[in-house]
N, C-alpha and C positions, 0 to 999 in steps of 0.2 A: 476692620472686622468683616469676615465673609459670612453672609447670611443665606447663601445658596442652599445650605443644608435644609432649610425650612421648605424648600420647594420640592423636595423628594417625597414621593408617596411611599411610605414605608409599608403600607398594607399590600402593595403590589409584590413585595418580597416575602410576605408571610403566608405560609400554607394554611394556617388555621383561621384566617380572616373569615368573619361571618358576613355574608352578603345579604342584602335586603330581600333578594328573591328566595333565600332559604328560610326566611322567617315565617312565611305563610304560603299556602297553596295559591297558585295564580288563579285569577278569575277564568273559569272555563269558557266563558263567552269571548268572542273576538271584539276588538274595539268598535267596529261598525255596528255590531248587534247590540252592544251596550248603549251606544248613542241612540239607536232606534228605540230601544227599550225605555230609555230615559224620556224620550219625546212622547212615547205612548203613555207612560205613567203620568207625565205632566198634563196631558189632555184628560186622562181619567180623573186626575185630582181636580182640575177645573170643573169638570162635570159634577163631581161629588160636592165641591164647595158651593156650586150654584144651587144644589139641592139642600144645602145646610148640613151636610154630613161631614163634620170636621174629623171625627174619629176614622171614618172610612177613608177619607183623603190621606190622613197620616199613615194609616196601615198600608195603603197602596204605595206611597212614596218611600216608606221606610223598609219595605220588603225587598230584600236582595239588592242593596245599594251598590253602585259601581265602586270598584277599588282596583288598585294597580297603577302601573306607571303610564299607560298609554291611553287613558280615558279621561283626560282633564276636562274636555268639553262636556262630557256626560256628568262628571262630578259637579261642575259649575251649574249646569242646568238643574240637577237634583237639589243642590243647595238653594238655588233661587226658588224652586218650587216649595221646598220645606219652609223657607222664610215667608213665602206668600201665605201658606197655611197658618203659620204662627201669627203673622200680623192680622189675619182675618178672624182670629178667635178672640172672643171677649174674655177679659181677665177673670170674670166670675165662672166661666166654663172650663178654664184650664185644669183645675184639679180633677174634675170628672172625666175629661178627655184623657189625661195622663193615667188615671186609674184603669181605664178601659183598654189601654194598650197592652199587648203581651210583653213579657220581660225583654225579649230580643229587640223589639221595636223601641222600648224605653232606652236600652243601651245605645242603639243607633241614633235615636233622637239626641241623646247626650253628646255623641260625637259631632252631630251637626250643630248643636248649640256652641260647642267649643270652637268648631271651625268658623262659625259666624262671628264669634267674639274675637277671633284672631285676624279678621279681615275688616278693620275699621274703615268706614266710608265706602264699603262695597255695596253697590246696589241699594236696596231699600232695607238694609239691615239696621235695626234699631236696637241699641244696647239695652235699653230699658225693657223691651219686649223679651229679648233673649235672657236677661237676668231674671225676669218674672217667671219664664218657663223653667229656667234652671232651678229656681227656688222650689217651685211646685213639684218638679220631677224628682228633686232630691228628697222632698218630704215623703213622696210616695214610694220611690224605688230605693231610697237609702243611699249611703255613701258608697256602697258596693257598685252601684251604677257608674259613679265617677271613676272608680278604680278600673273597672272593666273598660270604660271608654278610653282611659289614658294608657292602658297597657296593651290594648289590641293593636297589632301592627297593620291591620287592614284599614288604612286611612281612607276616610270618605272624602 
């Protein structure tokens, strides 16, 4: 039995195929500026955390996150910075921190929570910390936050 037919990319012959680049507008920043921006944000977050401003740190890092195909280094640095903020927050402070975030930041935080859960054993990602944040974020933002995070094609 010949199984070569499974190696043919049928989408290459279809005029109506939907490409990932057509699903969202590309990030207007270039890859190098995105990496520089991520490094600058990481430094600002460390400064905010040293002052005890968890909300400010999250607002900084969740604002205008990197997305697109050519910015993996910036995405990883941003995820690492978000996880650092999440790990440094006391469990009793999480509900107040989540309530003080704007709705767009809550949706972006949910994306990072799911990305962290999808990378077991990556860096200092702790499943219990991510699940605790997920629980509190869902209580505050509702299930709509989950739906928006799952359906947005701009992956962080």
